[in-house]
BAFI-3210 file (N, C-alpha, C; in Angstrom, 3 decimals, decimal comma, padded with zeros to 6 digits):
// residues 183
n [1|2|3|4|5|6|7|8|9|10|11|12|13|14|15|16|17|18|19|20|21|22|23|24|25|26|27|28|29|30|31|32|33|34|35|36|37|38|39|40|41|42|43|44|45|46|47|48|49|50|51|52|53|54|55|56|57|58|59|60|61|62|63|64|65|66|67|68|69|70|71|72|73|74|75|76|77|78|79|80|81|82|83|84|85|86|87|88|89|90|91|92|93|94|95|96|97|98|99|100|101|102|103|104|105|106|107|108|109|110|111|112|113|114|115|116|117|118|119|120|121|122|123|124|125|126|127|128|129|130|131|132|133|134|135|136|137|138|139|140|141|142|143|144|145|146|147|148|149|150|151|152|153|154|155|156|157|158|159|160|161|162|163|164|165|166|167|168|169|170|171|172|173|174|175|176|177|178|179|180|181|182|183]
n.u [158,241|157,534|155,483|155,160|153,605|151,067|148,480|148,999|147,144|144,841|143,592|143,017|141,951|141,155|139,184|139,068|136,148|135,408|133,980|131,281|131,990|131,438|131,421|130,791|130,532|129,471|130,334|133,392|136,610|139,812|141,581|140,839|142,224|142,295|143,795|145,248|146,365|148,561|147,976|148,275|149,893|148,956|146,625|143,881|142,478|139,643|137,624|134,346|132,730|130,428|128,467|127,899|125,112|124,168|124,017|125,548|128,665|130,558|133,515|135,829|137,475|139,708|140,955|143,867|145,070|144,754|144,098|146,148|146,131|144,954|143,869|143,625|141,566|142,416|142,273|143,959|143,516|140,886|140,023|142,073|143,427|140,945|139,959|139,608|140,025|137,135|135,305|132,917|132,200|130,079|129,869|128,950|128,284|128,075|128,539|129,476|129,969|131,105|129,960|129,925|131,524|134,089|134,929|136,287|136,650|134,691|134,218|133,003|132,592|132,098|129,889|129,039|128,500|130,077|132,504|132,659|134,403|134,701|137,220|138,479|140,980|141,741|139,237|136,681|134,065|131,849|130,093|127,982|128,116|126,253|127,225|126,866|124,906|123,918|124,929|124,066|126,047|126,393|128,245|129,103|131,554|133,045|134,787|137,488|139,485|142,201|143,744|145,240|143,992|143,204|140,945|139,633|138,474|137,665|137,615|137,458|137,782|138,465|138,274|138,013|139,242|138,276|136,940|138,448|139,389|139,581|141,490|140,427|138,292|135,886|135,273|133,117|132,588|130,744|129,051|129,954|129,642|130,539|130,171|131,180|130,992|131,542|132,140]
n.v [257,487|255,015|252,905|254,702|257,089|256,088|255,132|252,984|252,079|251,030|248,031|245,701|242,730|240,069|237,238|234,328|232,789|229,509|227,203|224,917|221,397|218,310|214,785|211,711|208,286|205,328|202,695|201,643|201,931|200,535|202,652|204,706|205,428|204,184|202,530|200,060|200,377|199,633|196,952|193,539|190,846|189,805|191,218|191,684|193,850|193,947|194,830|195,954|193,800|191,148|191,243|189,060|189,124|189,158|191,632|193,923|195,453|196,213|197,307|195,071|193,888|191,497|189,839|188,084|187,228|187,176|190,327|192,053|194,601|198,019|199,082|200,650|201,769|203,816|207,008|209,396|211,117|211,977|214,225|215,974|219,125|220,232|220,770|223,096|225,346|225,946|224,461|221,949|218,514|216,072|212,713|209,846|206,385|202,885|199,968|196,577|193,976|190,827|187,948|187,514|185,849|186,082|188,506|189,629|188,130|186,340|185,836|185,880|188,600|189,678|191,224|191,006|193,293|195,494|197,957|200,698|203,174|206,474|208,518|211,793|213,771|214,174|214,282|212,095|209,761|207,366|204,240|201,520|198,477|195,848|192,666|190,860|192,229|194,969|198,173|201,527|204,320|207,481|210,278|213,346|215,743|218,490|221,564|220,627|219,899|220,121|221,261|219,074|216,780|213,401|210,696|208,135|204,832|202,523|199,777|200,518|200,913|202,839|201,815|199,115|196,173|193,862|193,361|193,254|192,317|188,853|186,101|185,535|187,282|189,430|192,541|194,946|197,806|200,536|203,035|205,739|209,002|212,370|215,503|218,781|221,783|225,286|227,760]
n.w [035,698|035,305|033,585|031,613|031,666|031,761|033,921|036,648|038,311|037,328|036,162|033,638|033,391|031,476|031,437|029,629|028,655|028,803|026,579|027,212|027,513|025,946|025,927|024,443|024,225|023,106|022,385|023,305|021,914|020,841|020,298|021,984|024,239|026,807|029,585|031,809|035,175|037,857|038,024|038,814|037,179|033,843|032,763|030,479|027,940|026,022|023,188|022,162|023,045|024,034|027,027|029,882|030,162|027,629|026,334|024,049|022,839|024,793|026,605|027,720|030,553|031,669|034,403|035,110|037,396|041,003|042,455|044,526|045,477|045,097|041,877|038,623|035,896|033,438|031,764|029,955|027,865|027,126|028,650|028,245|028,312|028,767|031,308|034,038|036,806|038,834|037,409|036,534|036,382|035,017|035,078|033,416|033,042|032,164|034,084|034,430|036,474|036,420|038,022|041,332|042,896|041,950|042,756|045,380|048,663|049,377|051,997|055,417|055,955|053,476|051,466|048,869|047,456|045,487|046,040|044,046|042,274|040,880|039,772|039,529|039,158|042,011|043,171|044,256|043,813|044,995|044,530|045,379|043,730|042,424|041,475|038,328|036,987|034,933|035,771|036,023|036,335|037,805|038,423|039,944|039,738|041,158|040,673|040,767|038,992|036,592|033,518|032,800|033,611|034,486|034,055|036,104|036,586|039,065|041,401|044,617|048,022|050,765|053,248|053,098|051,703|050,652|048,269|045,904|042,540|041,718|040,270|036,974|037,142|035,628|034,079|032,732|030,675|029,305|027,255|027,938|029,138|029,366|030,706|030,879|032,609|033,038|035,499]
ca.u [158,295|156,995|154,228|155,233|152,501|149,799|148,235|149,128|146,086|143,747|143,986|141,911|142,258|140,019|139,211|138,381|135,115|135,540|132,696|131,042|132,563|130,689|132,017|129,872|131,048|128,723|131,216|134,775|137,504|141,204|142,256|140,233|143,181|142,146|144,821|145,220|147,505|148,593|147,404|149,192|149,688|148,816|145,206|143,638|141,351|139,056|136,667|133,110|132,448|129,135|128,498|127,190|123,657|123,953|124,092|126,777|129,366|131,268|134,946|135,928|138,757|139,799|142,095|144,407|145,568|144,159|144,683|146,425|146,072|144,081|144,256|142,780|141,367|142,747|142,313|144,592|143,298|139,535|139,911|143,302|143,228|139,548|139,598|140,164|139,399|135,742|134,550|132,185|132,031|129,122|130,390|127,976|128,680|127,537|129,533|128,946|130,975|130,597|130,108|130,385|132,534|135,424|135,178|136,369|137,089|133,517|134,244|131,887|132,378|131,938|128,450|128,817|128,291|131,442|132,752|133,109|134,691|135,120|138,186|138,822|141,955|141,627|137,865|136,212|132,674|131,734|128,782|127,974|127,674|125,922|127,694|125,981|123,856|124,407|124,653|124,317|126,770|126,448|129,015|129,354|132,801|133,039|135,898|138,611|140,444|142,961|143,796|145,944|143,287|142,891|139,767|139,906|137,428|138,290|136,916|138,315|137,221|139,580|138,086|137,745|139,931|137,771|136,277|139,338|139,168|140,356|141,800|139,274|137,245|135,624|134,678|132,650|132,222|130,292|128,163|130,579|129,276|131,167|129,757|131,884|130,526|132,473|131,449]
ca.v [257,041|253,670|252,846|255,717|258,025|255,385|254,831|251,590|251,763|250,361|246,811|245,063|241,332|239,424|235,780|233,687|231,860|228,270|226,603|223,605|220,268|217,057|213,591|210,581|207,130|204,120|201,530|202,072|201,270|200,442|203,931|205,720|205,856|203,558|201,560|199,589|200,762|199,006|195,611|192,405|189,874|190,260|191,406|192,079|194,701|193,629|195,867|195,586|192,438|190,959|190,955|187,811|189,263|189,163|192,948|194,001|196,718|196,522|197,137|193,982|193,690|190,190|189,748|186,715|186,930|187,925|191,660|192,241|196,012|198,813|199,203|201,641|201,870|205,234|207,678|210,714|211,912|212,528|215,538|216,718|220,520|220,612|221,147|224,290|225,621|226,384|223,684|220,828|217,429|215,000|211,530|208,753|205,204|201,621|198,987|195,241|193,129|189,474|186,876|187,991|184,962|186,474|189,861|189,614|186,882|185,532|185,531|186,278|190,044|190,058|191,301|190,903|194,598|195,924|199,396|201,157|204,607|207,301|209,511|212,863|214,731|214,458|214,083|210,730|209,486|205,907|203,605|200,077|197,797|194,439|191,919|190,109|193,101|196,232|199,268|202,868|205,135|208,923|210,985|214,757|216,205|219,949|222,454|219,854|219,392|221,060|220,905|217,805|215,784|212,072|210,083|206,757|203,970|201,435|199,367|200,893|201,454|203,123|201,108|197,699|195,649|192,517|193,209|193,369|191,199|187,625|185,550|185,291|188,306|190,177|193,862|195,482|199,222|201,123|204,210|206,807|210,381|213,355|216,873|219,740|223,172|226,211|228,871]
ca.w [034,332|035,282|032,858|030,563|031,732|031,949|035,316|037,035|039,270|036,620|035,459|032,935|033,158|030,835|031,509|028,523|029,091|028,062|026,203|027,815|026,783|026,062|025,330|024,517|023,487|023,473|022,259|023,484|020,959|021,294|020,145|022,842|025,255|028,124|029,953|033,190|035,988|039,171|037,914|038,883|036,118|032,456|032,484|029,093|027,575|024,721|022,810|021,476|023,514|024,711|028,464|030,174|030,025|026,172|025,724|023,254|022,732|026,037|026,796|028,701|031,214|032,306|035,310|035,101|038,742|042,102|042,597|045,946|045,843|044,245|040,478|037,968|034,461|033,340|030,471|030,036|026,667|026,967|029,275|028,024|027,969|028,917|032,668|034,657|038,094|038,769|036,445|037,112|035,423|035,277|034,399|033,411|032,286|032,660|034,492|034,673|037,122|036,271|039,005|042,647|043,481|041,489|043,261|046,831|049,278|049,702|053,424|056,268|055,878|052,074|051,220|047,432|046,841|045,214|046,099|042,734|042,365|039,758|040,233|038,609|039,689|043,433|043,646|044,069|044,150|045,031|044,433|045,563|042,514|042,576|040,305|037,426|036,478|034,405|036,697|035,500|037,305|037,555|039,438|039,679|040,342|041,019|041,028|041,263|038,031|035,779|032,100|032,595|034,410|033,996|034,649|036,497|037,122|039,828|042,613|045,736|049,245|051,661|054,512|052,869|050,524|050,391|046,987|044,761|041,618|041,805|038,952|036,089|037,283|034,400|034,233|031,451|030,734|028,038|027,315|028,722|028,831|030,248|030,428|031,705|032,560|033,682|036,159]
c.u [157,711|155,642|154,139|154,001|151,142|149,651|148,366|148,029|144,904|144,283|142,771|142,353|141,002|140,196|138,425|137,376|135,190|134,156|132,517|131,607|131,707|131,417|131,008|130,409|130,309|129,619|132,651|135,661|138,945|141,934|141,735|141,082|143,048|143,272|144,678|146,492|147,404|148,050|148,508|148,864|149,583|147,343|145,028|142,447|140,916|137,929|135,485|132,734|131,023|129,360|127,740|125,668|123,227|123,867|125,462|127,430|130,163|132,790|135,074|137,354|138,700|141,083|142,581|144,962|144,725|144,860|144,887|146,262|145,170|144,696|143,338|142,690|141,412|142,670|142,884|144,205|141,924|139,465|141,141|143,001|141,818|139,194|140,215|139,471|137,994|134,961|133,908|131,988|130,966|129,573|129,370|128,555|127,978|128,696|128,815|130,099|130,428|130,946|130,748|131,493|133,947|135,765|135,151|136,678|135,952|133,493|133,020|131,556|132,185|130,456|128,082|128,277|129,686|131,522|133,357|133,263|135,041|136,017|138,391|139,681|141,717|140,233|137,474|134,755|132,504|130,288|128,955|127,382|127,415|126,379|126,555|124,759|124,505|123,972|125,003|124,907|126,658|127,172|129,207|130,597|132,894|134,356|137,182|139,673|141,067|143,028|144,503|145,248|143,100|141,637|140,121|138,625|138,144|137,361|137,864|137,476|138,385|139,443|137,981|138,470|139,418|137,254|137,164|139,140|140,119|140,681|140,499|138,115|137,125|134,874|134,308|132,241|131,780|129,491|128,715|130,111|129,922|130,721|130,447|131,269|131,487|131,686|132,272]
c.v [255,649|253,676|253,891|256,605|257,366|255,014|253,337|251,179|251,078|249,111|246,260|243,661|240,681|237,919|235,228|232,692|230,631|227,695|225,284|222,501|219,039|215,956|212,471|209,461|205,887|202,896|202,025|201,249|201,326|201,778|205,025|206,077|205,244|202,557|201,204|200,019|200,060|197,593|194,571|191,432|190,528|190,363|191,955|193,028|194,287|194,624|195,271|194,133|192,346|190,709|189,650|187,911|189,387|190,557|193,096|195,368|197,130|196,462|196,137|193,903|192,334|190,149|188,306|186,288|187,675|189,274|191,941|193,679|196,745|198,979|200,248|201,426|203,372|205,728|209,078|211,632|212,565|213,955|216,416|218,135|221,037|221,144|222,468|224,478|226,153|225,697|222,504|219,775|216,465|213,826|210,410|207,604|203,990|200,699|197,667|194,424|191,715|188,609|187,331|187,116|185,290|187,912|189,806|188,237|185,941|185,103|186,060|187,767|190,560|190,030|191,253|192,184|195,196|197,447|199,833|202,664|205,210|208,377|210,542|213,862|215,122|214,315|212,637|210,645|207,979|205,453|202,129|199,420|196,326|193,693|191,221|190,909|194,380|197,353|200,583|203,718|206,592|209,565|212,423|215,180|217,711|220,576|221,737|219,545|220,476|220,547|219,583|216,642|214,458|211,592|208,636|206,090|202,861|200,973|199,604|201,404|201,678|202,388|199,592|197,238|194,260|192,304|193,469|192,158|190,037|187,162|185,191|186,260|189,061|191,469|194,362|196,935|199,685|202,393|205,330|208,166|211,305|214,732|217,795|221,114|224,021|227,338|230,137]
c.w [034,201|034,590|031,776|030,521|031,869|033,413|035,569|038,007|038,620|035,950|034,751|032,560|032,591|030,938|030,341|029,081|028,191|027,777|026,933|026,911|027,015|025,317|025,501|023,644|023,966|023,479|022,288|022,557|021,455|021,199|021,058|024,059|026,635|028,351|031,429|033,906|037,339|039,185|038,019|037,767|034,755|032,097|031,080|028,983|026,172|024,459|022,042|021,775|024,069|026,204|028,701|030,089|028,566|025,566|025,068|023,366|023,951|025,860|027,943|029,238|031,909|033,129|035,345|036,456|039,769|042,198|044,084|046,420|044,854|042,861|039,852|036,474|034,179|031,902|030,682|028,886|026,563|027,484|029,065|027,539|028,194|030,304|033,084|035,990|037,864|037,657|037,160|036,031|035,916|034,419|034,555|032,595|032,872|032,988|034,777|035,244|037,119|037,478|040,326|043,237|043,005|041,895|044,783|047,361|049,620|051,162|054,133|056,155|054,454|051,722|049,743|046,813|046,722|045,294|044,775|042,763|041,013|040,344|039,138|039,364|041,138|044,001|043,373|044,466|044,028|045,030|044,752|044,329|042,822|041,329|039,557|036,993|035,952|035,346|036,028|036,619|036,865|038,730|038,997|040,454|040,104|041,435|041,412|040,229|037,174|034,347|031,841|033,309|033,693|034,709|034,958|036,969|037,873|040,925|043,767|046,875|050,185|052,979|054,335|051,616|050,151|048,975|045,780|043,850|041,878|040,387|038,239|036,306|035,957|034,741|032,845|031,653|029,348|028,317|028,200|028,207|029,850|029,785|031,405|031,501|033,370|034,319|036,103]
res [m|l|g|l|g|n|s|l|t|h|s|s|v|t|k|e|i|t|s|p|f|s|y|s|k|s|i|i|e|s|g|d|g|w|y|l|s|g|v|s|g|s|s|t|i|d|y|n|e|p|a|p|d|s|t|t|g|w|m|k|i|t|f|d|q|d|q|p|d|f|w|g|l|i|n|n|s|i|l|s|g|r|g|e|q|n|s|s|a|v|i|k|y|k|v|y|l|h|d|a|s|t|w|g|n|d|g|e|d|d|d|d|v|i|d|w|s|t|f|l|a|g|a|t|d|s|t|g|v|t|p|s|t|s|t|s|i|t|h|t|m|a|n|t|f|s|s|s|s|q|i|q|f|r|n|q|s|f|s|n|t|n|d|l|p|l|a|n|a|e|l|y|i|k|d|i|e|i|d|i|t|y|s]
***
């Protein structure tokens, strides 16, 4: 009687195909959901600021204390409900780290190239960023995130902690683009 006369040997499971998702924001605003985590002191986020190279429209983070450990600039809302298994995200943005002397210890082993990472739910991709210049970042993250995924930008190297921000370090970010495709 199981199945009331219908065969249980046939199943028809239908997977909904999710449409690709795109996000693009040139000038980040206070309502866009970005916040700092793991930061020592009272660092600030300002919006639509000029960078030291006179370009405009940047989100600016200013650190008021030396950062003794890793920190993150996090957003939980951009990708909310958008991720799923077998998806791939291409994340692009510009970052500007002002003044190498405020990023790291300037010691003998400090090469003034800052380890910069993009995190997406367990996946990470890193780039070396030279301070005092605008750097375009592009990272591709595949098959790693779920519908509750957050995106993080941070300077982090698992092998080196010399390049954490010092007091008065400034970080600028703008032109964020995220494209998600599903397989």
